[in-house]
C-alpha positions in Angstrom: 39.6 73.0 202.7 39.5 76.8 203.5 39.6 76.7 207.3 39.4 80.6 207.8 36.2 80.6 205.8 35.0 77.5 207.6 35.7 79.1 211.0 33.8 82.2 209.9 30.7 80.1 209.0 31.0 78.2 212.3 31.2 81.6 214.1 28.0 82.7 212.4 26.4 79.4 213.5 27.5 80.1 217.1 26.1 83.7 217.2 22.9 82.6 215.5 22.2 79.8 217.9 23.3 81.9 220.9 20.0 83.8 220.7 18.1 80.5 220.9 20.0 79.6 224.0 19.3 83.0 225.6 15.5 82.6 225.2 14.9 80.2 228.2 16.6 82.7 230.5 14.3 85.5 229.3 11.1 83.5 230.0 11.1 84.0 233.9 11.4 87.8 233.4 8.6 87.9 230.9 6.4 85.7 233.1 6.8 88.0 236.1 6.4 91.2 234.1 3.3 90.2 232.1 1.9 87.6 234.6 2.0 84.8 232.0 0.8 81.3 232.6 2.9 78.2 231.9 0.7 77.6 228.9 1.6 81.0 227.5 5.3 80.4 228.1 4.9 77.0 226.4 3.4 78.8 223.4 6.5 81.1 223.2 8.8 78.0 223.1 6.5 76.3 220.5 6.6 79.4 218.2 10.4 79.6 218.6 10.8 75.9 217.7 8.4 75.9 214.8 9.7 79.0 213.2 13.4 78.1 213.6 12.9 74.4 212.5 10.0 73.8 210.2 10.8 76.8 208.0 14.3 75.5 207.2 13.4 73.2 204.3 11.6 76.0 202.6 14.7 78.2 202.9 16.7 75.2 201.7 14.6 74.8 198.5 14.9 78.6 197.9 18.6 78.4 198.3 18.8 75.5 195.8 17.0 77.5 193.1 18.4 81.0 193.7 21.9 82.0 195.0 21.2 83.1 198.5 24.4 83.5 200.4 23.1 86.8 201.7 20.8 84.7 203.9 23.7 84.0 206.3 24.4 87.6 207.4 20.7 88.4 207.4 19.7 85.3 209.4 22.5 85.9 211.9 21.3 89.4 212.6 17.6 88.6 212.6 18.0 85.9 215.2 19.4 88.4 217.7 17.1 91.2 216.6 14.0 89.0 217.3 15.1 88.2 220.9 15.8 91.9 221.5 12.3 92.8 220.3 10.9 90.1 222.6 12.8 91.6 225.5 11.6 95.1 224.7 8.0 94.0 223.9 5.1 95.8 225.7 2.6 93.0 225.2 2.3 89.2 224.7 1.6 89.5 221.0 4.8 91.5 220.4 6.7 88.9 222.4 5.5 86.2 220.0 6.3 88.3 217.0 9.8 88.9 218.2 10.4 85.2 219.0 9.0 84.3 215.5 11.3 86.8 213.8 14.3 85.3 215.7 13.2 81.8 214.6 13.0 83.0 211.0 16.6 84.3 211.2 17.7 80.9 212.6 15.9 79.1 209.8 17.5 81.3 207.2 21.0 80.8 208.4 21.2 77.1 208.9 20.5 75.6 205.4 22.6 78.2 203.6 25.5 77.9 206.2 25.6 74.1 205.9 25.3 74.3 202.2 28.3 76.6 201.8 30.2 74.4 204.3 29.5 71.5 202.0 30.6 73.4 198.9 33.9 74.8 200.3 34.9 71.6 202.2 36.7 69.6 199.5 37.0 65.9 200.3 36.9 66.3 204.1 33.2 66.9 204.3 32.7 65.2 207.6 35.5 67.2 209.3 34.1 70.5 207.8 30.6 69.8 208.9 31.8 68.9 212.4 33.6 72.2 212.7 30.5 74.1 211.4 28.1 72.2 213.6 30.1 72.6 216.8 29.7 76.3 216.5 26.0 75.9 216.9 26.5 73.5 219.8 28.7 76.0 221.6 26.4 78.9 220.9 23.4 77.2 222.3 25.4 76.0 225.3 26.6 79.5 226.0 23.2 81.0 225.6 22.0 80.6 229.2 25.2 82.1 230.6 25.1 85.1 228.2 21.4 85.6 228.9 22.0 85.6 232.7 24.8 88.2 232.3 22.7 90.4 230.0 19.7 90.3 232.4 21.9 91.1 235.4 23.4 94.0 233.4 20.2 95.7 232.1 17.1 93.6 232.9 15.1 92.4 229.9 16.4 95.4 228.0 19.9 93.9 228.4 18.9 91.7 225.4 20.0 94.6 223.3 23.6 93.5 224.0 23.0 90.5 221.6 22.9 93.0 218.7 26.7 93.7 219.1 28.1 90.3 218.3 25.3 89.6 215.8 26.0 92.8 213.8 29.8 92.3 213.9 29.5 88.7 212.7 27.0 89.6 210.0 29.3 92.3 208.7 32.2 89.9 208.6 30.3 87.2 206.8 28.9 89.7 204.3 32.4 90.9 203.6 33.7 87.4 202.9 30.7 86.3 200.7 32.6 86.8 197.5 35.5 84.6 198.8 33.0 81.9 199.8 31.4 82.0 196.4 34.8 81.8 194.6 35.9 78.9 196.7 32.7 77.0 196.1 32.8 77.5 192.4 36.5 76.4 192.1 35.8 73.1 193.9 32.6 72.5 192.0 34.4 73.0 188.7 37.3 70.7 189.6 35.2 67.8 190.7 32.0 68.2 188.7 30.8 65.1 187.0 27.3 64.2 185.8 26.1 60.8 186.9 23.5 58.9 185.0 20.4 58.1 187.0 19.1 54.7 186.1 15.4 53.9 186.2 14.1 53.8 189.8 17.4 55.1 191.2 15.8 58.5 192.0 13.1 56.8 194.1 15.8 54.8 196.0 17.8 58.0 196.7 14.8 59.8 198.1 13.8 56.7 200.0 17.2 56.9 201.7 16.7 60.6 202.5 13.3 59.7 204.0 15.1 57.1 206.2 17.6 59.7 207.3 14.7 62.1 208.3 13.2 59.3 210.4 16.6 58.5 212.0 17.3 62.1 212.9 13.8 62.5 214.2 14.4 59.5 216.5 17.7 61.0 217.6 16.0 64.3 218.3 13.4 62.6 220.4 16.1 61.0 222.6 18.0 64.3 222.8 15.1 66.5 223.9 13.8 63.7 226.1 17.1 63.5 228.0 17.5 67.3 228.2 13.9 67.8 229.4 13.3 64.8 231.8 16.7 64.0 233.3 16.7 67.3 235.3 13.1 66.5 236.3 14.1 63.0 237.3 16.9 64.1 239.6 15.1 67.1 241.1 11.4 66.0 241.3 11.8 62.2 241.5 15.0 61.7 243.5 14.7 65.0 245.3 18.2 65.9 244.4 19.9 69.2 243.9 18.9 71.5 241.1 22.5 72.6 240.6 23.6 68.9 240.2 20.8 68.4 237.6 22.0 71.4 235.7 25.6 70.1 236.0 24.5 66.8 234.4 22.8 68.6 231.6 25.9 70.7 230.9 28.0 67.5 230.8 25.6 66.0 228.3 25.7 69.0 226.0 29.4 69.5 226.2 30.1 65.8 225.6 27.8 66.2 222.6 30.0 69.0 221.2 33.1 66.9 221.6 31.2 64.0 219.9 30.3 66.3 217.0 34.0 67.1 216.4 35.0 63.5 216.6 32.2 62.0 214.5 33.0 63.9 211.3 36.6 62.7 210.9 35.7 59.2 211.9 32.9 59.1 209.3 35.3 60.4 206.6 37.6 57.5 207.3 35.3 54.6 208.2 32.1 55.5 206.5 28.9 57.5 207.4 26.6 54.5 208.0 29.2 52.5 210.0 29.8 55.4 212.5 26.0 56.1 212.7 25.5 52.4 213.6 28.2 52.5 216.2 27.0 55.7 217.7 23.4 54.5 218.1 24.5 51.2 219.5 26.8 53.0 222.1 23.9 55.3 223.1 21.6 52.4 224.2 23.4 51.3 227.4 23.8 54.7 229.1 20.3 55.9 228.4 18.9 52.6 229.7 21.0 52.7 232.9 20.3 56.4 233.8 17.2 55.6 235.9 19.3 53.2 238.0 22.4 55.4 238.5 23.4 57.7 241.3 26.3 60.1 242.1 29.4 60.0 239.9 27.9 57.2 237.7 25.1 59.5 236.6 27.8 62.0 235.4 29.6 59.2 233.5 26.4 58.0 231.8 25.5 61.6 230.8 28.9 62.1 229.2 28.7 58.7 227.5 25.2 59.2 226.1 25.8 62.8 225.0 29.0 61.9 223.2 27.5 58.8 221.5 24.2 60.4 220.5 25.2 63.8 219.2 28.3 62.5 217.4 26.0 61.7 214.4 24.8 65.3 214.1 27.2 66.4 211.4 27.3 63.0 209.8 23.6 62.9 208.9 23.8 66.3 207.4 26.7 65.4 205.1 25.0 62.0 204.2 21.9 63.8 203.1 23.8 66.4 201.1 25.8 63.7 199.3 22.6 61.7 198.5 21.0 64.8 196.8 23.9 67.0 195.7 21.7 69.1 193.5 19.4 69.9 196.5 22.0 70.6 199.1 20.0 73.4 200.7 16.9 71.2 201.0 19.0 68.4 202.5 20.4 70.8 205.1 17.0 72.1 205.9 15.6 68.6 206.4 18.4 67.4 208.6 19.1 70.6 210.7 15.6 72.0 210.8 12.6 69.8 210.1 13.9 66.5 211.6 15.3 68.3 214.7 12.2 70.4 215.1 10.0 67.2 215.2 11.8 66.4 218.5 10.0 69.3 220.2 6.6 67.8 219.3 7.5 64.6 221.1 7.7 66.4 224.5 3.9 66.3 224.9 3.4 62.5 224.6 6.5 62.0 226.9 4.8 64.3 229.4 1.7 62.2 229.2 3.8 59.1 229.9 5.4 60.8 232.9 2.1 61.8 234.3 0.7 58.2 233.9 3.7 56.1 234.8 6.4 58.4 236.2 9.6 59.9 234.9 11.6 56.7 235.1 9.2 55.2 232.5 10.1 58.0 230.2 13.8 57.3 230.5 13.2 53.6 229.8 11.2 54.5 226.7 14.0 56.8 225.5 16.4 53.8 225.6 14.3 51.9 223.0 14.5 54.7 220.4 18.2 54.2 219.6 17.4 50.6 218.9 14.9 51.7 216.3 17.5 54.1 214.9 19.9 51.2 214.5 17.4 49.1 212.5 16.6 52.1 210.2 20.3 52.8 209.7 20.8 49.2 208.5 18.4 50.0 205.7 20.5 52.9 204.4 22.4 52.4 201.2 26.0 51.3 201.5 28.8 51.6 199.0 26.5 50.9 196.2 24.1 53.8 196.9 21.9 54.2 193.8 21.3 57.3 191.7 22.8 60.7 192.1 24.7 60.3 195.3 27.4 62.9 195.7 30.4 60.9 194.6 31.6 64.3 193.4 35.2 63.2 192.9 34.0 60.4 190.6 35.2 57.7 193.1 33.3 55.6 195.5 33.1 56.7 199.1 32.4 54.5 202.1 28.9 54.9 203.5 
C-alpha cells in the first residue's frame, strides 16, 4: 500500500468535504442579508444534498467507462469555488447556483477518490478505505469551525479563503496523478484474474449490491436523525444548554471518525459482514437509551452510538467495490453518494413524527432502524459470494 498517495487522497477528501461543513455556518449570514425564510434556507440545503449525493453514481459510471482521475483535482476545487460564489452572490438564484456547483464538485471527487483508493490499496482495502474516509469525516467536522473563522475575518466574502487550501490541494493531487495511475496499473496487473460468472450469478451479485444500498440508506437515516434531532431534544424538549447539545453532537461525529479508522482493519481481519453485524447490533442499545439519559450518560451514549454506527462507513464501500470490481466507480457512487443522500430525504417524515408525537418518539423510531439493518446484513453473501466478486488475489476472503 502506498501510504503517501493514500494520505494525499484522504487530504483531498478532507478539503472537499470541508466546504460542505462550512455551508451551515453561512446560512445565518445569507438569511439576514437576503431576508430568507426557513423554507428558502431548507431549499439551499436540499440543493446541496441532492447535487453532492444523487449525482455521484453518474460520475461513478463515467469513471468506469473513461479514465477520469482528473475529476479529483477538479472536484476538490469546484467544491470550494461553489461555496465562495454562494458567499459572494447578489441574489437567491445565484446562491442556489453556487451551492449546486459546490455539490457537483463533491459528487465528482468522491467516486473517483474511493476508486483510486481501492486500486492502490493492495490487500489491505479496509485499512486504506478507512484512511481515505476519515479525511472526509474530519473535513466535515472542521467545516463549522473554519466557516466561523472565515466569517469573523471577512464576513460572507471571507468564504474566498476556502480557495487557498482547495487550490493547493488540487495542484498537489494533479501533480501526483501519474504516480497514482502507475500504482493502480501495477497492482491490477499483479493480481488480475478473470472469474467465470455462472448462470444467475450476476443477478445474485447485483442483488447483494441492492441490499448494501438499503443497509447504507438505513444507516444514513439513523445518522441524520441523530445529528438533527438529538440537539433539538436536549434544547427544545429538555430545555438544556445549546452548547451542551453541540458538545454531544461533536462527540458523536468524532467518535464516528475513530470508528471509521477502527472498522476497516477489523473487517480486513474478521470479515466485512461480521463487523457490519456487530456494529449494527452495538448501535441499537445507545440509540434506544438516549431519550432516557441525562448528564454524563448522554455523552457516553453519543460516543458509543457514533463509534458503532459510523464504523461501517468504509466497510460498505469496500464490500460494494469487491462485489462489482469492474464497476468500482459505480459502487463508490452508490455507497458514498446515493445511499447517503437518501438519508436527507428522511428528515421530512421524521419531522412529521416529531410534530405529531414529540422528539422522543423520533429517537425511539431511530433505534428500530439498526435492527432492520442487522436483518438485511444477514442476507448478504458470505464466503461463497457468487459471480464476479473481487477476489482479485484469486483466494477467498472472509465476508
